[in-house]
NUVEXSE-58099 format. One record per residue (C-alpha): residue number from 1; residue in one letter; chain; x, y, z. Coordinates in Angstrom, 2 decimals. Each point is the difference from the previous one (the first is absolute). Example, Ala and Ser with C-alpha at 12.3 -4.5 7.8 and 13.67 -1.06 7.14 Angstrom:
    n  res  chain     east    north       up
    1    A      A    12.30    -4.50     7.80
    2    S      A     1.37     3.44    -0.66
***
This chain:
    n  res  chain     east    north       up
    1    M      A    49.75  -177.93   -77.67
    2    V      A    -0.55    -1.83    -3.18
    3    K      A    -0.40    -3.27     2.40
    4    G      A    -2.33     2.38     1.60
    5    Y      A    -2.16     0.50    -2.65
    6    I      A     0.02    -3.59    -0.96
    7    D      A    -1.03    -0.85     3.52
    8    Y      A    -2.54     2.24     0.21
    9    G      A    -1.83    -1.15    -3.35
   10    I      A     0.60     3.44    -1.94
   11    M      A     2.07    -1.89    -2.70
   12    S      A    -2.68    -2.67    -0.26
   13    R      A    -3.19     2.45    -0.29
   14    L      A     1.99     2.59    -2.20
   15    G      A     1.06    -2.67    -2.74
   16    V      A     3.38     0.10     0.52
   17    E      A     3.06    -2.97    -0.08
   18    Y      A     2.62     0.54     1.91
   19    L      A     3.57    -1.23    -1.52
   20    P      A     2.85     0.62     1.88
   21    T      A     3.71     0.51    -1.56
   22    H      A     2.10     0.12     3.48
   23    K      A     0.63    -3.16     2.04
   24    D      A     2.46     0.24     3.39
   25    G      A     3.26    -1.18    -0.75
   26    T      A     3.61     0.14    -1.54
   27    K      A     0.53     2.42    -3.04
   28    I      A    -0.09    -2.65    -2.08
   29    T      A    -3.16    -1.48     1.42
   30    K      A    -1.31     3.24    -0.40
   31    I      A     0.64     0.55    -3.65
   32    L      A    -0.65    -3.68    -0.96
   33    F      A    -3.80     0.22     1.25
   34    Y      A    -0.50     3.63    -1.75
   35    L      A     1.16    -2.03    -3.45
   36    K      A    -2.04    -2.71     1.03
   37    Q      A    -3.08     2.32     0.30
   38    F      A     0.32     2.31    -2.70
   39    P      A    -1.16    -1.98    -2.89
   40    K      A    -3.12    -1.04     2.34
   41    I      A    -0.83     4.11     0.95
   42    V      A     0.83     0.89    -3.87
   43    V      A    -2.97    -2.76    -1.04
   44    R      A    -2.38     1.70     2.37
   45    I      A     0.84     3.22    -0.87
   46    L      A    -1.57    -0.89    -3.40
   47    E      A    -2.93    -1.20     1.59
   48    A      A    -0.68     2.69     2.73
   49    K      A    -1.68     3.52    -0.25
   50    I      A     2.24     1.70     2.51
   51    I      A     3.39    -0.80     1.61
   52    H      A     0.77     1.41     3.31
   53    I      A     3.65    -0.43     0.79
   54    H      A     0.93     0.65     3.54
   55    S      A     3.87     1.18     0.28
   56    S      A     2.85     0.88     2.59
   57    H      A     2.93     1.53    -1.05
   58    G      A     3.54    -1.05    -1.82
   59    W      A    -0.81    -3.85    -1.33
   60    S      A    -3.47     0.05     0.92
   61    F      A    -0.59     2.68    -2.27
   62    R      A     2.72    -0.79    -2.46
   63    R      A    -1.76    -3.45    -0.54
   64    L      A    -3.64     1.28     0.32
   65    S      A     0.25     2.97    -2.29
   66    I      A     0.92    -2.44    -2.78
   67    L      A    -3.51    -1.58     0.01
   68    L      A    -1.57     3.48     0.27
   69    W      A     1.68     0.26    -3.66
   70    V      A    -1.21    -3.41    -0.96
   71    A      A    -3.53     1.27     1.07
   72    A      A     0.19     3.42    -1.56
   73    F      A     1.30    -1.68    -3.42
   74    F      A    -3.32    -2.22     0.08
   75    G      A    -2.15     3.07     0.40
   76    K      A    -1.16    -1.17     3.73
   77    K      A    -0.65     2.31     2.75
   78    T      A     2.60     0.42     2.52
   79    V      A     0.01     1.12     3.47
   80    L      A     3.51     0.57     1.71
   81    H      A    -0.43    -0.45     3.95
   82    V      A     3.24     1.29     1.52
   83    H      A     0.79    -1.16     3.62
   84    G      A     4.04     0.43     0.11
   85    S      A     0.83     1.82     3.13
   86    Q      A     3.14     1.15    -1.23
   87    F      A    -1.36     0.64    -3.45
   88    D      A     1.58     3.97    -0.10
   89    I      A     3.24    -1.51     1.08
   90    Y      A     0.14    -2.85    -2.52
   91    Y      A    -0.74     2.33    -2.50
   92    A      A     2.46     2.91     0.93
   93    N      A     3.33    -2.80     0.43
   94    S      A    -1.24    -1.00    -3.63
   95    G      A     1.99     0.99    -3.40
   96    R      A    -1.38     1.82    -2.35
   97    I      A    -1.29    -2.73    -2.41
   98    E      A    -1.91    -1.87     2.72
   99    Q      A    -1.63     3.41     1.50
  100    A      A    -1.42     0.40    -3.59
  101    V      A    -0.97    -3.45     0.24
  102    I      A    -2.06     0.75     3.39
  103    R      A    -1.45     2.89    -1.47
  104    Y      A    -1.22    -1.60    -3.12
  105    G      A    -1.25    -3.01     2.12
  106    L      A    -2.21     2.93     2.03
  107    R      A    -1.09     1.38    -2.93
  108    K      A    -0.73    -3.39    -1.93
  109    A      A    -2.92    -0.73     2.53
  110    D      A    -3.53     1.03    -0.48
  111    R      A     0.06     0.43     3.93
  112    V      A     2.93     0.41     2.88
  113    I      A    -1.44    -1.14     3.54
  114    V      A     1.48     1.41     2.71
  115    L      A     0.27    -0.79     3.88
  116    S      A    -0.50     3.67     1.45
  117    S      A    -0.32     3.57    -1.06
  118    A      A     4.04     0.56     1.10
  119    W      A     0.49    -2.97    -2.87
  120    K      A    -1.78     2.02    -2.22
  121    E      A     2.43     2.79     0.42
  122    K      A     3.07    -2.02    -0.36
  123    L      A    -1.12    -1.69    -3.31
  124    L      A    -1.21     3.23    -1.55
  125    K      A     3.67     1.37     0.56
  126    I      A     1.35    -2.83    -1.93
  127    E      A    -2.58     0.15    -2.78
  128    S      A    -2.31     2.94    -0.42
  129    N      A    -1.94    -1.50    -2.79
  130    L      A    -2.24    -1.92     2.86
  131    N      A    -3.32    -0.19     1.69
  132    P      A     0.68    -2.55     2.79
  133    L      A    -2.78    -1.33     1.62
  134    V      A     0.35     0.30     4.36
  135    L      A    -1.53    -3.65     1.05
  136    M      A     1.13    -1.00     3.14
  137    N      A     0.76    -3.43     1.14
  138    T      A    -2.62    -1.56     2.17
  139    V      A    -0.62    -2.52     2.50
  140    N      A    -2.88    -2.54     1.26
  141    V      A    -1.01     1.94     3.21
  142    G      A    -1.60    -2.64     1.13
  143    K      A     2.43    -2.73    -0.28
  144    Y      A     1.84     1.80     3.19
  145    L      A    -2.48     1.23     2.04
  146    V      A     0.79    -0.71     3.65
  147    E      A    -2.70     0.08     2.54
  148    N      A     0.41     1.75     3.20
  149    R      A     3.75     1.09    -0.42
  150    Q      A     1.50     1.10     3.16
  151    L      A     3.51     1.24     0.60
  152    S      A     2.78    -2.84     0.95
  153    N      A     2.33     0.54     2.92
  154    P      A     2.75    -0.53    -1.41
  155    V      A    -0.85     1.70    -2.72
  156    N      A     0.62    -1.90    -3.85
  157    V      A     1.29     1.99    -2.17
  158    L      A    -0.18    -1.62    -3.84
  159    F      A     1.85     0.90    -3.01
  160    L      A    -0.66    -2.02    -3.24
  161    G      A     2.03     0.34    -3.20
  162    R      A     3.46    -0.51    -1.53
  163    L      A     2.60     0.25     2.91
  164    G      A     2.39     2.46    -1.12
  165    K      A     1.40     3.26    -0.43
  166    R      A    -2.92     1.43    -2.37
  167    K      A    -2.51    -0.67     2.52
  168    G      A     1.56     1.46     2.81
  169    V      A     0.63    -3.18     2.23
  170    Y      A     3.84     0.96     0.97
  171    D      A    -2.05     3.08     1.60
  172    I      A    -2.19    -1.93     1.88
  173    L      A     2.85    -1.90     1.91
  174    K      A     1.58     3.59     0.21
  175    A      A    -3.41     1.25     1.93
  176    V      A    -0.52    -2.73     2.36
  177    Q      A     2.91     1.01     1.89
  178    Y      A    -1.97     3.11     0.80
  179    I      A    -3.39    -2.35     1.24
  180    D      A    -0.46    -1.29     3.22
  181    R      A     0.73    -3.72    -0.96
  182    S      A    -2.39    -1.42     2.74
  183    R      A    -2.78     1.52    -1.20
  184    F      A     0.09    -0.91    -4.02
  185    R      A     0.65    -2.86    -2.12
  186    F      A     0.63     0.18    -3.68
  187    V      A    -0.40    -2.61    -2.97
  188    L      A     1.87     0.58    -3.28
  189    A      A    -1.37    -2.36    -2.53
  190    G      A     1.01    -0.22    -3.74
  191    D      A     2.44    -1.10    -2.32
  192    G      A     3.31     1.99    -1.02
  193    D      A     3.03     0.37     2.63
  194    I      A    -1.56    -2.09     2.40
  195    D      A     3.55    -1.34     0.75
  196    N      A     1.66     3.41     0.56
  197    I      A    -3.25     0.95     2.17
  198    R      A     0.52    -2.97     2.22
  199    K      A     3.53     0.57     0.31
  200    S      A    -0.24     3.77     0.88
  201    I      A    -2.78    -0.73     2.48
  202    A      A     2.19    -2.82     1.83
  203    E      A     3.00     2.51     0.21
  204    K      A    -2.12     2.59     1.18
  205    G      A    -1.62    -2.27     2.97
  206    Y      A    -3.26     0.48    -1.30
  207    G      A    -1.02    -3.67    -0.77
  208    N      A    -2.43    -0.33     3.05
  209    F      A    -2.34     2.53    -1.13
  210    I      A     0.59     0.47    -3.81
  211    E      A    -1.61    -3.32    -2.36
  212    V      A     1.65    -0.34    -3.37
  213    P      A    -2.43    -3.26    -1.20
  214    G      A     1.05     0.68    -3.69
  215    W      A    -2.55    -0.43    -3.19
  216    I      A    -3.45    -0.86     1.39
  217    D      A    -3.39    -1.25    -1.51
  218    E      A    -3.29     1.69    -0.31
  219    D      A    -1.13    -1.95     3.11
  220    K      A     3.00     1.10     2.50
  221    K      A    -0.48     3.60    -1.27
  222    K      A    -3.73     0.14     0.69
  223    E      A     1.37    -1.54     3.54
  224    L      A     2.65     2.63     0.05
  225    L      A    -2.36     2.88    -0.70
  226    R      A    -2.58    -1.32     2.44
  227    H      A     2.29     0.30     2.95
  228    A      A     1.67     2.96    -1.14
  229    D      A    -0.32     3.56     1.72
  230    I      A     1.77     2.26    -2.25
  231    Y      A     1.25    -0.49    -3.39
  232    I      A     3.34     1.96    -1.55
  233    M      A     1.45     0.25    -3.05
  234    P      A     2.75     2.89    -0.07
  235    S      A     0.67    -0.29    -3.75
  236    Y      A     2.33     2.32    -2.32
  237    Q      A    -2.25    -0.90    -3.18
  238    E      A    -3.39    -1.39    -0.47
  239    G      A    -2.60    -0.31    -2.49
  240    L      A    -3.41    -0.76     2.34
  241    P      A     1.10    -3.31     2.47
  242    I      A    -2.92    -2.27    -0.02
  243    S      A     1.49    -1.34     3.74
  244    I      A    -1.15     3.75     1.35
  245    L      A    -3.50    -0.62    -1.72
  246    E      A     0.12    -3.28     1.68
  247    A      A     0.66     1.41     3.55
  248    M      A    -2.50     2.53    -0.31
  249    A      A    -2.42    -2.45    -0.80
  250    A      A     0.77    -1.48     2.89
  251    G      A    -0.19     2.95     2.27
  252    L      A     3.60     1.09     0.61
  253    P      A     1.39     3.26     0.46
  254    I      A     2.59     0.62    -2.47
  255    I      A     3.63     1.40     0.20
  256    S      A     1.30     0.39    -3.34
  257    T      A     2.06     2.60    -2.45
  258    P      A    -2.12     2.99    -2.72
  259    V      A     1.78    -2.34    -2.99
  260    G      A    -1.64    -0.57    -3.36
  261    G      A    -3.55    -0.57     0.68
  262    I      A     0.01    -0.84     3.97
  263    P      A    -1.43     3.59     1.14
  264    D      A    -3.24    -1.17    -1.99
  265    A      A    -0.28    -2.51     2.61
  266    V      A     1.15     1.03     3.45
  267    A      A    -1.38     3.48     1.01
  268    D      A     2.70     1.65     2.49
  269    D      A    -1.21     0.01     3.41
  270    E      A    -3.44    -1.48    -1.06
  271    N      A     0.92    -3.44    -1.04
  272    G      A     3.62    -0.01     1.40
  273    Y      A     3.17     2.13    -0.77
  274    L      A     2.05     0.83    -3.10
  275    I      A     3.67     0.21     0.83
  276    A      A     2.91     1.04    -2.55
  277    P      A     1.98    -2.89    -1.13
  278    G      A     3.09    -0.95     1.97
  279    D      A    -1.36     1.88     3.19
  280    Y      A     0.10    -2.88     2.38
  281    R      A    -0.12     2.24     3.24
  282    S      A    -3.12     1.15    -1.19
  283    L      A    -1.29    -3.62    -0.71
  284    A      A     0.67    -1.05     3.27
  285    D      A    -1.56     2.86     1.68
  286    C      A    -3.27    -0.91    -2.23
  287    I      A     0.27    -3.74     0.95
  288    T      A    -0.20     1.44     3.43
  289    R      A    -2.27     2.25    -0.15
  290    I      A    -2.83    -2.13    -1.36
  291    G      A     1.31    -2.98     1.71
  292    M      A    -0.50     1.87     3.82
  293    N      A    -3.30     2.00    -0.83
  294    Q      A    -2.76    -2.41     0.00
  295    D      A    -2.40     2.54    -0.90
  296    L      A     2.18     1.71    -3.08
  297    W      A     0.37    -3.82    -1.09
  298    K      A    -3.66    -0.81    -0.11
  299    T      A    -0.81     3.24    -1.92
  300    F      A     2.62    -0.89    -2.68
  301    S      A    -0.87    -3.43     0.05
  302    I      A    -3.95     0.52    -0.81
  303    A      A     0.84     2.65    -2.98
  304    S      A     2.30    -2.58    -1.52
  305    R      A    -2.71    -2.25    -0.44
  306    R      A    -2.29     3.04    -0.90
  307    L      A     2.56     1.08    -2.61
  308    A      A     0.65    -3.42    -1.58
  309    M      A    -3.77    -0.78    -0.73
  310    E      A    -0.89     4.06    -1.16
  311    K      A     3.12     0.20    -2.20
  312    F      A     1.65    -3.54    -0.90
  313    S      A    -3.11    -2.79    -0.41
  314    M      A     0.18    -2.38    -2.60
  315    E      A    -3.26     0.80    -0.97
  316    R      A     1.32     3.72    -1.11
  317    S      A     3.06    -1.35    -1.99
  318    E      A    -2.65    -2.68    -1.78
  319    S      A    -2.18     3.25    -1.20
  320    Q      A     2.65     2.04    -0.81
  321    L      A     1.49    -2.98    -2.29
  322    R      A    -3.38    -0.39    -1.57
  323    L      A    -0.10     3.15    -0.68
  324    L      A     3.57     0.46    -1.65
  325    Y      A    -0.33    -3.14    -2.34
  326    A      A    -3.57     1.18    -1.08
  327    T      A     1.47     2.83    -1.03
  328    I      A     2.78    -0.60    -1.81
  329    A      A    -1.63    -2.90    -1.68
***
């Protein structure tokens, strides 16, 4: 999401400087990078007017809450932007001391941002003394436009994200047994349990119609979205996945689950279907229903594109952030 802001020019227009605290790699690599960045960020905190912190859960929240406290100590205005798809689970599984620290961190921010109305309610259950602002993720809609999109034969079904149980990828493999495999092709792209997923595909004999390319770059992602017909993400926990918004912008019908902020993007039977997490039979039925009915596919495709433009454009984010910064400053 932050990368999207930078690419679209929102950061430069609002006078925002981005300072990362995370780097991919081993645990030691991540810790060393954070320690290297920490003094640089403290210096910039002293010079800034507003500190906008983007946090997930677990280690992300722990390291970033320290910067939040530093900013508050020096009297800076702070915004805590909570993205964690399992923030409520992280809180529930924490000890009493860490739970108190989490609640304190939420209260310490001048404004807390959440990704959906559902996440607003979840955070209020953790700390009632809040007034969370709902600021949904957005996407550069024009970047993913596909002119004259037509339904392919065979139908191309796409998943983008972290391969594993939380995103429902193993449920996709279960659903495939109930699908006419002569009429569909699947691409499951991303990092995570790549080797285990590939092994399971080989054991089931699905290698001819399920491709697992691993992690992909931006150009490859745009290519996959351009050639896809249906986007699936049968997740168990989510914030508001950027990949769903990108797929909507590309005009793809969406099949997902009603978790996190997904129902704010996917309207059941309008631009796709929402199924219960773990219900791989319904996943198979929905894929077949959309892929075998060109009129239904076209209706959902048009609706996805329209909803992306109406609710999830970058212009919407920019205006909301501009107002937020002006208000708390």
